[in-house]
N, C-alpha and C positions, 0 to 999 in steps of 0.2 A: 505493501502499501504507501503512497507520494504519500506525506502530509505538507499541510504549511499551517506552522505555524508562526503564528504573529506577538509579535514580544520576543521573540525567541531566542534573543540572547538578554532576554528583564532572569530575575532571582528564580523567579517559577515557569516562564519558557527555557530557561536552560534545565531546571531539572525533565521539564516536560519531555525538551529533547532527546536527553537524555535516557529519559527512558523507553521510550522510539527508538533510539538508533538500538538500544539494547533487544529489542526482539527484532529486529530485525527492516524497520520499518527507514524507508527514504524521507528526509523529510530537507524541503527550503524553508528558510528564517523568512519573514520582514519584520524589521525592527528601523524605527525613527535613531535609534541609539542617540536619547536624550542624553544630555551634559550634568542635567542634576542629580541623573538615571549612574548611568558612565562616566565615570570620572579617569579611566582611561578604556581606551581598546579592549570589548571582550575578548574569553575563546571561545572562537566558533568551533570548531572540529570540522579537522582538512574534510570530511567523507560530507557535510554541510555547506549546502549552496545558502547565498546570504544576501541578501536584496535590502539595502538600504532605502529608506523610504518612510511613509505615513501613511496610517487606517484607514486615514481621512480624505486621501487622497485618489479616487477611483480608482484613474490611468496605471496605478501604481499599486492597488491590489486584482485589478482586469488584469499586472501585466504579469502577476507573481503567481495566477490559480490552470492555467496549463499545465492542467497534463498529473492535477491535485485531486486526489478521494474525500481525503475530505479535511477540514482546517478546526483549529485548534485555537483558538482567538484566547489571548494568555495577554494584547495590546492594554496599557492601562495605562493613564497619566498618575505618580506614584506622590506623595508628600505627605507633608505632616498637617497640611487642614488648617495652618493656625492663620491667612490671611484671608477672609469673604470677596473679598475681591479678586481673588483666585477663580471661585468659581464658575466664571466662563471657556476658560482655561480646559479645567478639568469636564464637563460636561462635554465640549469637542471634542474633545480625545475621546475621551471614553462612551461616553451616548453615540453622538457623532462615527465615531471608528468603527466601533461592534456596529450598528445601520449599514454605513459604505458595508 
């Protein structure tokens, strides 16, 4: 099975990728590599196809889907939620990203 893991370079997504690879799935990762989450380049396994992009971008998502049997959606904006002014960014990334 060929899987697309959105947010596959993040904490949860990287564990999903690892588990999928361990049972023989082919994996493609789509991740925006937000600097708040990724202070250093992530360690993407060499047998994983990596696409740098945002799940809110329909063209990027469409380009990531060919040949994929299932999408494991782990992409989300994370943070401490200390500032209510950040709410539009979280809703855009998390809700709109899921809808795309």
